[in-house]
Backbone bond lengths (Angstrom), bond angles and torsions (degrees), N, CA, C in turn:
res aa  C-N    CA-C-N  psi(-1)  N-CA   C-N-CA  omega(-1)  CA-C   N-CA-C  phi
1 M - - - 1.463 - - 1.519 108.35 -
2 H 1.358 118.23 123.57 1.446 123.30 -177.70 1.541 108.50 -89.78
3 V 1.349 115.83 123.32 1.454 120.72 179.04 1.512 109.73 -132.41
4 I 1.330 114.71 153.23 1.458 120.87 172.57 1.528 107.62 -126.37
5 D 1.339 116.04 126.59 1.461 121.99 -178.63 1.530 109.23 -101.60
6 S 1.334 113.90 140.81 1.461 121.25 173.78 1.513 107.72 -141.08
7 H 1.322 115.92 172.16 1.464 118.29 168.41 1.512 109.16 -134.07
8 T 1.321 114.19 144.14 1.483 121.31 177.81 1.525 106.82 -116.39
9 G 1.304 117.01 109.70 1.438 120.39 -177.55 1.514 113.75 58.50
10 G 1.344 116.23 29.52 1.428 120.89 -178.40 1.520 115.99 95.46
11 E 1.332 117.35 -12.52 1.477 121.12 -177.33 1.564 107.86 -96.38
12 P 1.337 116.71 122.14 1.481 120.07 -172.96 1.527 113.58 -77.56
13 T 1.312 115.04 146.32 1.471 124.22 173.84 1.510 107.31 -128.67
14 R 1.314 116.71 133.43 1.491 121.12 174.91 1.514 107.10 -116.07
15 V 1.323 117.15 112.16 1.456 123.44 178.63 1.548 107.85 -87.78
16 I 1.336 117.16 123.60 1.450 123.58 -179.80 1.515 108.40 -96.20
17 L 1.308 117.05 109.51 1.465 120.89 -174.24 1.531 111.84 -86.14
18 N 1.327 118.44 -28.40 1.460 121.20 178.40 1.511 109.39 -161.25
19 G 1.330 117.51 170.00 1.436 120.60 178.33 1.503 116.46 92.54
20 G 1.333 116.57 1.77 1.456 119.53 -178.97 1.534 111.67 -81.93
21 P 1.335 118.83 170.57 1.461 121.61 -178.80 1.538 111.64 -71.25
22 D 1.320 115.57 158.76 1.454 121.39 174.84 1.522 109.23 -77.46
23 L 1.322 116.07 110.59 1.466 119.72 -178.43 1.523 111.79 -100.80
24 G 1.346 116.80 7.42 1.449 120.23 179.57 1.509 112.05 75.98
25 S 1.301 115.40 -157.69 1.467 120.83 -178.62 1.518 108.53 -121.46
26 G 1.319 115.46 -170.25 1.454 120.04 -179.83 1.502 112.40 98.13
27 P 1.350 117.96 -174.18 1.465 121.43 -176.45 1.544 112.02 -57.02
28 L 1.321 115.15 146.03 1.461 119.30 -178.15 1.533 111.30 -62.82
29 A 1.335 117.59 -32.32 1.445 119.77 179.25 1.545 111.17 -60.64
30 E 1.349 115.30 -37.96 1.479 119.09 178.25 1.541 110.21 -70.52
31 R 1.330 116.86 -40.14 1.457 119.53 179.18 1.534 110.83 -67.41
32 A 1.309 117.45 -35.89 1.451 120.50 175.60 1.498 112.05 -63.78
33 E 1.346 116.67 -41.47 1.446 120.59 177.17 1.511 111.08 -62.72
34 R 1.335 116.78 -38.33 1.479 121.31 176.51 1.512 110.70 -62.50
35 L 1.320 117.17 -41.81 1.459 120.58 178.76 1.534 109.54 -63.36
36 A 1.315 116.87 -41.81 1.469 121.40 -176.48 1.521 111.75 -67.92
37 T 1.329 117.41 -37.84 1.453 120.35 -170.68 1.532 112.97 -96.83
38 E 1.325 117.58 -23.66 1.451 119.31 -174.58 1.520 115.24 -116.39
39 H 1.342 117.54 -10.36 1.467 118.88 -172.55 1.522 112.61 -135.94
40 K 1.336 118.17 36.98 1.446 120.66 179.31 1.533 111.38 -63.33
41 T 1.334 116.35 -36.92 1.484 118.86 179.14 1.514 109.50 -60.11
42 F 1.349 117.42 -40.04 1.464 120.12 179.10 1.508 110.86 -61.78
43 Y 1.329 117.42 -53.49 1.443 117.64 -172.07 1.516 113.21 -70.64
44 Q 1.317 117.20 -30.47 1.456 117.78 174.70 1.541 111.98 -70.01
45 S 1.320 116.16 -33.14 1.490 118.58 -179.52 1.522 111.02 -65.66
46 V 1.319 117.27 -27.02 1.453 121.06 -178.75 1.520 112.47 -83.44
47 I 1.325 115.66 -33.10 1.463 119.19 -169.92 1.505 114.67 -103.61
48 L 1.327 118.22 -26.40 1.473 120.05 -178.13 1.546 110.21 -79.93
49 E 1.356 114.39 162.45 1.467 118.26 169.28 1.530 108.02 -59.45
50 P 1.356 117.70 148.23 1.456 127.53 9.60 1.522 115.12 -88.83
51 R 1.359 118.43 -5.16 1.491 118.06 -177.63 1.506 113.14 -84.30
52 G 1.316 115.88 -31.02 1.459 119.85 -176.02 1.513 112.96 -128.52
53 Q 1.323 115.72 -149.68 1.449 121.06 177.88 1.512 108.50 -154.76
54 T 1.329 115.35 158.95 1.466 119.81 -173.86 1.518 112.59 -61.98
55 A 1.336 117.41 -36.08 1.456 119.08 -176.80 1.531 114.58 -72.61
56 M 1.342 116.63 -10.07 1.457 121.19 -175.50 1.553 111.65 -74.65
57 V 1.322 115.51 148.01 1.468 122.30 167.39 1.521 106.81 -117.65
58 C 1.333 115.91 136.41 1.447 121.29 177.26 1.536 110.98 -101.77
59 A 1.320 114.91 147.81 1.463 122.48 179.39 1.528 108.23 -122.40
60 L 1.313 116.11 102.74 1.479 121.94 -179.90 1.503 108.67 -86.98
61 L 1.339 116.26 116.71 1.463 120.71 -179.92 1.526 109.68 -77.46
62 V 1.334 115.28 132.92 1.476 122.33 178.17 1.526 108.58 -137.18
63 E 1.333 114.40 165.91 1.469 117.81 177.82 1.534 109.18 -70.61
64 P 1.336 116.36 133.42 1.472 119.17 177.84 1.517 111.08 -77.43
65 V 1.321 116.11 156.67 1.455 121.12 170.50 1.529 109.92 -81.31
66 D 1.332 115.57 -41.53 1.468 121.51 179.70 1.515 109.07 -76.84
67 P 1.339 117.89 118.60 1.470 121.05 -177.37 1.520 113.80 -67.82
68 D 1.339 117.38 -13.61 1.466 121.29 -179.72 1.542 110.75 -82.01
69 C 1.333 117.68 -8.73 1.464 121.76 -176.22 1.526 110.65 -89.87
70 V 1.336 116.51 142.61 1.460 120.38 -179.88 1.515 110.57 -74.71
71 T 1.314 117.18 -25.61 1.469 121.36 176.57 1.529 108.46 -164.15
72 G 1.316 113.62 162.85 1.461 119.95 165.09 1.531 107.42 -105.24
73 V 1.324 116.64 156.28 1.472 119.95 -178.37 1.529 109.32 -147.56
74 I 1.318 114.60 142.46 1.465 121.63 172.92 1.536 106.20 -122.30
75 Y 1.336 115.55 123.08 1.456 120.96 -179.08 1.517 110.85 -96.60
76 F 1.335 116.19 147.93 1.458 120.12 172.82 1.512 110.23 -153.30
77 D 1.349 114.91 151.15 1.441 119.95 168.81 1.534 108.46 -112.55
78 A 1.302 118.35 -165.03 1.462 121.32 -173.26 1.516 112.62 -69.70
79 E 1.338 117.83 -17.78 1.469 121.26 -175.52 1.501 114.32 -116.35
80 A 1.312 118.99 -18.76 1.460 118.43 -171.11 1.517 111.51 -156.97
81 V 1.344 113.78 149.50 1.478 120.69 167.84 1.533 106.21 -83.03
82 L 1.327 115.94 130.56 1.450 122.05 -170.90 1.532 110.68 -100.23
83 G 1.344 116.02 150.65 1.459 117.89 174.82 1.512 113.23 -69.88
84 M 1.316 113.86 -40.40 1.469 120.66 -175.19 1.527 108.23 -155.73
85 C 1.289 118.85 159.05 1.461 123.32 176.50 1.521 108.54 -147.45
86 G 1.318 116.62 116.09 1.457 120.69 -177.95 1.518 112.75 -71.33
87 H 1.337 118.15 -50.18 1.458 118.38 179.86 1.519 110.45 -64.22
88 G 1.373 115.77 -34.62 1.473 119.77 179.04 1.514 111.47 -66.69
89 T 1.331 117.87 -33.38 1.461 119.78 179.17 1.532 111.29 -71.73
90 I 1.332 116.04 -36.11 1.479 118.43 173.91 1.531 109.62 -64.40
91 G 1.339 115.52 -45.17 1.471 118.71 179.10 1.529 112.19 -64.62
92 L 1.347 117.57 -37.24 1.456 120.74 177.98 1.545 110.28 -64.38
93 A 1.330 117.15 -45.14 1.470 119.55 179.79 1.528 111.60 -60.47
94 V 1.336 115.87 -43.63 1.471 119.41 178.92 1.547 109.55 -64.74
95 T 1.320 118.29 -35.66 1.459 121.85 175.70 1.515 111.18 -64.12
96 L 1.312 118.32 -45.02 1.450 122.02 179.72 1.549 110.46 -63.42
97 V 1.338 116.32 -36.13 1.467 119.11 175.02 1.542 109.22 -65.69
98 H 1.311 116.99 -44.64 1.474 122.04 179.31 1.541 110.99 -56.27
99 L 1.338 115.92 -37.33 1.454 120.77 -178.49 1.532 112.61 -83.06
100 G 1.321 117.39 -4.57 1.453 121.72 -179.47 1.544 114.01 76.94
101 L 1.333 116.03 19.06 1.463 121.25 -176.64 1.525 112.51 -88.77
102 I 1.326 117.16 -24.86 1.483 120.78 172.98 1.526 106.53 -139.99
103 G 1.323 114.95 164.85 1.471 122.29 177.70 1.501 110.00 -128.49
104 K 1.324 116.26 -162.06 1.454 120.94 179.02 1.538 109.98 -62.06
105 G 1.324 114.68 151.60 1.453 119.60 178.24 1.519 111.69 115.17
106 H 1.335 115.10 -167.67 1.465 122.09 -175.78 1.530 111.41 -95.02
107 H 1.330 114.73 139.89 1.450 122.02 177.59 1.530 108.05 -143.38
108 K 1.333 116.18 152.33 1.456 121.73 179.38 1.517 110.15 -106.63
109 I 1.341 115.69 139.02 1.471 123.38 176.33 1.516 108.74 -126.73
110 E 1.303 117.33 132.46 1.459 121.63 -179.15 1.523 110.61 -94.62
111 T 1.330 116.65 129.23 1.452 122.98 178.31 1.543 107.97 -120.90
112 P 1.316 118.44 168.89 1.470 120.15 178.18 1.528 114.85 -59.77
113 V 1.361 117.55 -22.37 1.454 119.58 -178.86 1.514 112.59 -103.19
114 G 1.326 117.41 2.54 1.462 120.46 176.67 1.500 113.32 140.26
115 V 1.307 116.28 178.31 1.451 122.49 -179.15 1.519 109.68 -89.03
116 V 1.347 115.64 130.71 1.460 120.97 176.47 1.536 108.72 -114.46
117 D 1.334 114.43 155.90 1.465 120.65 178.61 1.517 108.86 -105.44
118 V 1.332 116.67 136.87 1.457 120.20 173.17 1.544 107.67 -120.31
119 E 1.303 115.86 134.71 1.455 121.39 172.89 1.511 108.24 -112.05
120 V 1.331 115.63 116.77 1.466 121.56 179.10 1.511 107.98 -88.47
121 H 1.340 115.62 119.53 1.459 121.03 178.46 1.506 111.73 -92.53
122 D 1.344 116.72 -39.13 1.460 121.59 175.38 1.513 106.46 -156.95
123 A 1.333 117.21 -169.84 1.441 121.01 -174.23 1.517 114.02 -62.84
124 N 1.337 117.47 -17.91 1.462 120.47 -177.21 1.534 114.49 -122.66
125 T 1.312 117.10 -16.86 1.484 120.40 -169.78 1.503 109.97 -109.15
126 V 1.368 115.63 127.74 1.469 122.35 -174.99 1.530 108.72 -138.87
127 T 1.347 115.54 140.50 1.449 120.84 170.28 1.546 108.13 -108.84
128 V 1.321 115.46 126.65 1.472 121.97 176.30 1.510 108.66 -102.59
129 T 1.332 116.92 125.48 1.449 121.68 168.51 1.511 107.03 -97.42
130 N 1.288 116.60 109.46 1.456 123.40 -171.40 1.528 111.16 -83.65
131 I 1.317 114.42 173.57 1.476 120.81 174.28 1.534 109.65 -66.79
132 E 1.330 116.37 165.22 1.450 119.82 179.63 1.526 109.92 -63.74
133 S 1.322 114.30 132.61 1.459 122.66 -174.58 1.527 109.09 -118.20
134 R 1.341 116.21 156.63 1.477 118.17 -172.67 1.531 110.73 -157.20
135 R 1.298 114.01 152.95 1.468 120.26 170.00 1.519 108.52 -93.43
136 T 1.317 117.26 134.80 1.477 120.54 -177.80 1.514 113.13 -110.49
137 Q 1.347 117.76 -27.32 1.466 120.96 178.31 1.529 110.70 -140.99
138 T 1.313 116.12 143.82 1.455 121.10 -178.04 1.527 109.89 -118.42
139 A 1.338 115.10 140.12 1.458 122.03 171.97 1.538 111.05 55.11
140 V 1.322 115.26 54.23 1.471 121.58 176.06 1.545 108.13 -87.57
141 S 1.311 118.19 120.34 1.464 122.32 -175.41 1.518 110.96 -107.44
142 V 1.342 114.69 141.03 1.464 121.63 174.73 1.511 108.07 -135.25
143 E 1.341 116.38 150.94 1.450 122.52 174.77 1.519 108.40 -90.88
144 V 1.337 114.88 128.16 1.471 120.39 -176.97 1.500 108.86 -126.52
145 D 1.309 117.33 125.99 1.464 121.55 179.63 1.523 110.19 -58.97
146 G 1.333 113.95 127.94 1.472 119.73 179.39 1.502 114.46 88.17
147 L 1.341 117.21 -17.26 1.453 121.94 -179.85 1.504 113.86 -115.67
148 G 1.344 116.15 -21.12 1.459 120.39 -175.73 1.519 112.40 80.82
149 T 1.295 117.15 -144.22 1.458 121.61 -179.74 1.546 109.84 -82.40
150 V 1.333 115.94 122.92 1.454 121.79 177.31 1.522 107.49 -113.38
151 T 1.321 116.27 131.92 1.496 120.93 -176.54 1.535 109.10 -122.47
152 G 1.318 115.66 134.83 1.449 120.78 178.51 1.510 112.59 -156.40
153 D 1.313 114.99 173.41 1.477 122.65 177.80 1.531 108.90 -100.69
154 I 1.323 115.21 152.00 1.468 121.89 173.70 1.528 107.64 -108.53
155 A 1.334 115.61 127.69 1.464 120.38 -175.35 1.513 110.08 -146.22
156 Y 1.342 115.02 156.65 1.473 122.39 -177.82 1.509 109.20 -118.25
157 G 1.355 115.38 131.07 1.458 120.46 176.33 1.523 111.89 -135.56
158 G 1.373 115.75 27.71 1.446 121.62 -170.98 1.517 110.95 113.19
159 N 1.333 115.44 -25.07 1.455 126.68 166.66 1.541 106.74 -138.29
160 W 1.339 117.38 167.24 1.442 121.83 -176.67 1.542 111.04 -95.77
161 F 1.339 117.49 136.20 1.450 123.52 -174.25 1.522 111.27 -132.42
162 Y 1.324 113.96 143.64 1.461 121.49 165.53 1.518 106.38 -107.58
163 I 1.333 117.33 119.98 1.437 123.73 -169.20 1.500 110.20 -111.84
164 V 1.328 116.33 118.42 1.473 123.22 -175.97 1.514 109.14 -113.65
165 D 1.328 116.98 121.09 1.458 122.72 179.14 1.532 108.87 -145.55
166 P 1.355 118.35 109.88 1.468 126.62 12.87 1.526 111.45 -90.48
167 S 1.332 113.96 158.43 1.453 121.16 176.83 1.509 111.56 -68.36
168 P 1.346 118.56 144.02 1.460 120.61 175.21 1.524 112.87 -73.43
169 V 1.314 117.50 -8.67 1.462 124.32 179.96 1.548 107.84 -127.77
170 P 1.313 118.82 137.59 1.471 118.94 178.25 1.524 112.79 -54.92
171 V 1.315 118.26 134.96 1.484 122.22 -177.67 1.526 107.88 -91.75
172 T 1.313 115.26 80.47 1.470 123.09 177.75 1.512 108.49 -136.93
173 P 1.325 117.87 157.87 1.468 120.87 179.47 1.526 112.06 -57.48
174 A 1.329 117.90 -33.74 1.460 119.44 -178.24 1.522 112.90 -67.05
175 H 1.346 117.52 -19.48 1.448 122.14 -177.60 1.518 114.33 -103.75
176 I 1.342 117.58 14.50 1.466 119.81 -177.44 1.525 112.58 -57.13
177 P 1.349 121.19 -42.97 1.475 118.19 177.71 1.527 112.88 -61.52
178 E 1.347 117.31 -41.86 1.458 119.47 177.57 1.515 112.85 -66.90
179 L 1.331 116.61 -38.87 1.473 119.69 176.52 1.505 111.34 -63.42
180 T 1.309 117.14 -39.18 1.471 121.01 177.93 1.530 111.54 -62.44
181 R 1.324 116.02 -43.63 1.494 118.74 178.92 1.521 109.87 -65.91
182 A 1.339 116.80 -42.92 1.462 119.63 -178.88 1.516 110.09 -63.08
183 A 1.311 118.65 -46.45 1.474 121.67 -179.48 1.506 111.08 -63.35
184 T 1.324 117.39 -39.66 1.465 120.38 177.75 1.521 110.54 -60.45
185 D 1.329 116.17 -46.65 1.474 120.25 -178.29 1.506 112.29 -67.54
186 V 1.347 116.21 -36.51 1.487 119.45 177.37 1.529 110.05 -65.10
187 R 1.332 117.49 -45.29 1.440 119.91 -179.94 1.515 111.33 -62.36
188 S 1.326 117.63 -42.44 1.476 120.94 178.58 1.510 110.92 -61.84
189 A 1.324 118.36 -40.12 1.446 122.26 178.61 1.529 111.13 -66.32
190 L 1.314 117.36 -40.52 1.463 121.05 176.98 1.533 111.00 -62.88
191 Q 1.307 115.28 -46.53 1.490 119.32 -178.31 1.505 111.06 -66.14
192 A 1.354 117.96 -35.35 1.432 121.30 176.35 1.532 112.31 -66.12
193 A 1.352 115.38 -27.33 1.448 122.14 177.62 1.516 112.43 -85.35
194 G 1.328 117.73 0.48 1.461 120.68 176.59 1.527 114.60 94.39
195 E 1.337 117.06 9.38 1.476 119.76 178.05 1.522 109.45 -92.29
196 N 1.319 118.05 121.71 1.441 121.99 -177.02 1.535 110.76 -86.28
197 I 1.319 114.82 69.77 1.478 122.28 -176.18 1.515 108.64 -112.22
198 D 1.352 117.30 129.65 1.451 119.34 178.26 1.509 113.91 -115.15
199 H 1.332 118.78 -6.34 1.473 122.52 175.95 1.526 108.44 -121.06
200 V 1.351 115.82 138.70 1.460 122.45 175.86 1.528 107.40 -126.33
201 I 1.356 115.09 134.00 1.481 120.06 176.08 1.515 109.42 -119.86
202 L 1.319 116.04 129.53 1.459 122.79 175.78 1.524 108.82 -111.82
203 Y 1.311 117.15 129.87 1.475 122.13 -175.18 1.501 112.07 -111.86
204 G 1.335 114.65 141.29 1.474 122.29 173.99 1.503 110.09 -139.04
205 P 1.328 116.95 179.76 1.467 120.20 -179.84 1.523 111.34 -66.98
206 A 1.333 114.86 149.40 1.475 121.00 175.00 1.517 110.14 -62.34
207 L 1.300 116.40 151.34 1.469 120.83 178.36 1.527 111.46 -108.44
208 T 1.329 116.96 7.55 1.449 121.81 172.93 1.537 109.42 -124.99
209 E 1.299 115.60 161.12 1.473 119.93 -176.60 1.514 112.38 -64.45
210 D 1.324 117.19 -35.42 1.455 121.53 -175.87 1.535 113.78 -86.92
211 G 1.299 118.19 -13.76 1.449 121.48 -173.07 1.515 113.34 -73.73
212 H 1.332 115.70 147.90 1.446 121.51 176.60 1.540 110.82 -84.94
213 S 1.352 116.72 -44.11 1.440 123.70 177.28 1.525 107.63 -165.32
214 R 1.325 115.86 174.04 1.473 122.12 179.29 1.503 107.57 -125.83
215 N 1.360 116.91 139.28 1.467 117.93 -176.30 1.534 111.39 -125.19
216 F 1.317 113.04 158.67 1.458 123.83 172.37 1.504 105.16 -123.73
217 V 1.308 118.51 115.55 1.477 123.70 -176.00 1.511 109.92 -110.42
218 F 1.348 116.23 119.79 1.454 122.44 -177.96 1.529 107.51 -103.73
219 C 1.348 116.55 127.73 1.457 123.14 -169.84 1.533 112.05 -105.52
220 P 1.343 117.42 169.27 1.474 120.20 -177.39 1.528 113.90 -60.94
221 D 1.335 117.68 -24.38 1.479 120.87 -178.24 1.525 110.99 -85.93
222 D 1.335 117.93 10.52 1.483 123.92 179.45 1.525 112.96 67.12
223 A 1.325 116.90 20.63 1.458 122.19 172.82 1.529 108.17 -109.92
224 Y 1.340 115.97 155.68 1.457 118.54 175.02 1.511 110.02 -95.03
225 D 1.335 114.56 149.86 1.461 121.99 -178.73 1.540 108.52 -78.69
226 R 1.283 115.88 124.17 1.468 121.16 177.61 1.502 111.89 -71.29
227 S 1.343 116.79 -30.07 1.457 121.88 174.80 1.517 109.79 -86.53
228 P 1.340 118.68 174.57 1.466 119.44 176.33 1.534 113.69 -74.07
229 C 1.358 118.49 -2.44 1.474 123.87 175.88 1.524 111.55 74.26
230 G 1.315 116.30 107.68 1.461 120.73 -176.00 1.514 114.22 -66.82
231 T 1.349 118.09 -44.48 1.457 118.97 178.67 1.524 110.67 -72.35
232 G 1.333 116.95 -31.10 1.481 120.16 175.37 1.516 110.84 -67.23
233 C 1.338 117.04 -41.00 1.466 120.44 176.67 1.528 110.60 -64.24
234 S 1.318 116.81 -34.68 1.483 120.30 177.28 1.516 109.73 -63.46
235 A 1.346 116.61 -44.76 1.466 120.26 177.53 1.523 110.66 -62.65
236 R 1.322 116.02 -41.13 1.470 121.74 179.35 1.535 110.15 -62.26
237 L 1.313 117.24 -44.79 1.480 120.51 178.48 1.523 110.96 -58.13
238 A 1.339 117.40 -39.36 1.452 120.54 177.66 1.528 111.03 -60.58
239 C 1.337 117.22 -39.73 1.451 120.87 179.57 1.529 110.72 -70.43
240 L 1.329 117.16 -45.42 1.479 120.67 -179.95 1.529 110.28 -60.64
241 A 1.335 116.63 -41.84 1.462 120.27 -179.80 1.529 109.98 -66.42
242 A 1.324 117.98 -42.63 1.454 121.85 -178.29 1.523 111.28 -64.63
243 D 1.319 116.61 -31.59 1.482 121.12 -178.89 1.531 112.89 -89.74
244 G 1.353 116.72 0.15 1.447 119.62 -178.34 1.497 114.74 70.49
245 Q 1.344 116.96 23.21 1.458 120.65 -177.11 1.534 113.21 -95.53
246 L 1.323 117.25 -6.67 1.464 121.20 177.46 1.503 107.58 -148.02
247 A 1.339 115.86 120.06 1.477 120.95 -178.64 1.516 110.50 -75.84
248 E 1.343 115.37 154.63 1.442 120.40 177.95 1.525 111.44 -57.04
249 S 1.351 116.07 133.50 1.466 124.56 179.28 1.520 115.23 77.28
250 D 1.349 117.50 -10.94 1.469 118.71 173.73 1.516 109.16 -69.40
251 E 1.335 117.78 145.58 1.446 122.03 -174.62 1.530 110.56 -113.54
252 I 1.336 115.67 139.33 1.440 121.61 174.04 1.514 110.44 -126.27
253 L 1.360 115.58 161.09 1.446 121.97 175.70 1.525 108.15 -106.26
254 Q 1.339 115.00 116.74 1.451 121.21 179.48 1.531 110.19 -100.17
255 E 1.345 116.79 123.87 1.455 121.35 179.08 1.519 111.07 -96.12
256 S 1.323 116.08 147.49 1.463 121.20 170.00 1.510 109.47 -90.28
257 V 1.323 117.45 173.00 1.457 122.13 -178.94 1.519 111.34 -61.79
258 I 1.353 118.11 -28.23 1.470 119.51 179.98 1.528 113.13 -94.52
259 G 1.353 116.39 -1.63 1.466 119.71 174.77 1.505 116.57 103.19
260 S 1.341 119.25 -4.62 1.448 120.48 172.60 1.534 109.39 -70.97
261 S 1.305 117.36 166.61 1.471 117.97 -172.65 1.517 113.55 -148.89
262 Y 1.351 114.60 156.11 1.449 125.58 169.45 1.504 108.84 -122.21
263 R 1.341 115.28 152.06 1.469 119.92 168.42 1.528 107.24 -101.99
264 L 1.332 114.47 130.38 1.465 121.31 -170.62 1.528 112.05 -124.15
265 S 1.334 115.80 143.68 1.441 122.34 169.42 1.530 108.83 -154.90
266 W 1.313 116.64 174.59 1.461 117.90 179.93 1.547 109.81 -147.63
267 R 1.335 113.64 159.72 1.453 120.74 168.80 1.530 107.70 -133.19
268 A 1.315 116.29 160.69 1.455 120.24 -176.26 1.515 112.50 -65.55
269 G 1.329 115.21 137.18 1.450 120.69 174.43 1.511 111.98 -86.81
270 T 1.329 116.52 -179.21 1.459 120.45 -178.27 1.529 112.38 -93.76
271 D 1.317 117.80 -9.94 1.465 120.72 -177.92 1.515 112.53 -120.48
272 G 1.318 116.88 29.54 1.444 120.73 175.72 1.511 115.25 90.78
273 G 1.335 118.25 -4.46 1.446 122.39 179.11 1.501 111.50 -101.04
274 V 1.333 116.37 -158.39 1.465 121.80 -179.72 1.538 108.95 -124.94
275 I 1.314 114.58 151.71 1.463 121.59 172.96 1.529 106.66 -102.48
276 P 1.356 117.54 106.89 1.473 120.12 -174.71 1.528 111.95 -79.12
277 S 1.313 115.13 149.92 1.459 123.69 171.63 1.525 107.97 -122.04
278 I 1.342 116.37 125.91 1.462 121.47 -174.54 1.534 107.14 -129.44
279 T 1.311 116.01 120.05 1.454 120.86 177.58 1.520 110.66 -113.10
280 G 1.335 115.84 123.89 1.462 121.12 179.73 1.515 110.87 -147.80
281 Q 1.311 114.32 -179.29 1.477 120.15 -177.89 1.525 110.34 -126.65
282 A 1.349 115.21 146.96 1.460 122.35 177.64 1.531 108.40 -135.31
283 W 1.332 113.81 155.51 1.456 121.06 179.35 1.525 109.77 -133.04
284 I 1.324 116.21 136.90 1.451 121.65 175.38 1.525 110.31 -69.75
285 M 1.336 117.78 136.97 1.464 121.40 -179.61 1.528 113.47 -117.28
286 A 1.354 116.99 -30.02 1.468 118.67 -176.13 1.514 109.66 -160.99
287 N 1.335 113.89 148.78 1.449 123.65 173.70 1.545 105.98 -125.26
288 S 1.341 116.75 105.19 1.471 118.86 -163.09 1.529 112.17 -133.59
289 T 1.322 114.14 163.10 1.454 122.77 169.82 1.535 108.09 -115.24
290 L 1.310 116.90 119.61 1.440 120.88 176.84 1.531 109.77 -86.44
291 I 1.321 116.03 136.83 1.461 122.15 -177.41 1.521 108.12 -116.42
292 F 1.335 115.71 134.59 1.465 121.99 179.60 1.525 109.07 -120.64
293 E 1.336 115.33 85.39 1.460 121.14 -177.70 1.542 109.23 -72.42
294 P 1.353 118.00 131.44 1.456 119.29 -179.85 1.528 113.63 -59.28
295 T 1.332 117.88 -27.76 1.476 119.92 -179.03 1.518 113.46 -86.03
296 D 1.328 118.00 -4.43 1.454 121.79 -178.99 1.540 110.09 -73.22
297 P 1.334 120.27 115.15 1.446 119.89 -177.90 1.523 114.46 -65.54
298 F 1.357 116.52 -17.73 1.453 120.07 178.96 1.509 111.75 -113.49
299 R 1.341 117.21 29.65 1.469 120.07 -179.54 1.519 112.44 -65.75
300 H 1.365 117.18 -22.84 1.441 121.86 178.48 1.536 113.30 -94.66
301 G 1.331 116.00 7.92 1.447 121.79 -179.50 1.533 111.13 91.82
302 I 1.314 113.86 162.87 1.481 119.43 178.24 1.514 107.37 -92.61
303 T 1.310 115.97 111.16 1.465 121.56 -173.36 1.500 113.55 -108.82
304 G 1.330 118.19 -5.56 1.464 121.27 -177.91 1.509 112.22 -79.00
């Protein structure tokens, strides 16, 4: 299996160029559902140790339905097939540039939740124009053991997020273990209350002069996002726009918990939401062939 690894703001992406399962044809949403329900062993074998790592997101290239798109893609992490992935799309675009398949300028990529636009500025810098994003619930409170009442908004940016600002734990690298425990407990409380949320974002003050804020993004695979999270930033933009805290086309710098950053802005959507713009950088790390030996006891990944 031929793969190319990159990282976007520290968050790894593995692009799978060939060797994936036959998902048939038809809408990408249907093919993504097929991957999720029929091929979990495959996608875990690619992403889990010893070949991968929990924080990684994989991008499986597939034929697009839309002929204007340079490729179709289905994203997944160790626990779930994802609707969209912002850092993964930046990493995918940089990978396609590395392969000589696209150059500077605008290109369309088809995902299970819709077509997104990528603008390649140079070999490392990409702007993603995401699908329309929206806030669906405001000031949703849950009781969390050890934290008390936690209140946040629920918003969609290609994946579903519960957004807490301010965070009950300082958003700094030194507090990553405490942030992980807090986000785990918040998500469990939300799910116990009937909210089908698999991503939690905790916000704190920026740690640089130019930053707007700093976030800690907790993902379905129980790992935190090293980047500021493109779909999470899209959901956040929907909330900022709805609250009148960020004007259309104004740009902010969003920091991740480890200090990497995206530049963000939005324009009005056609269905009452926002069209997010996310600019970030990715770097190629490896061009590899994965081998799945039948005698390897961990060929399907370490799942215990």
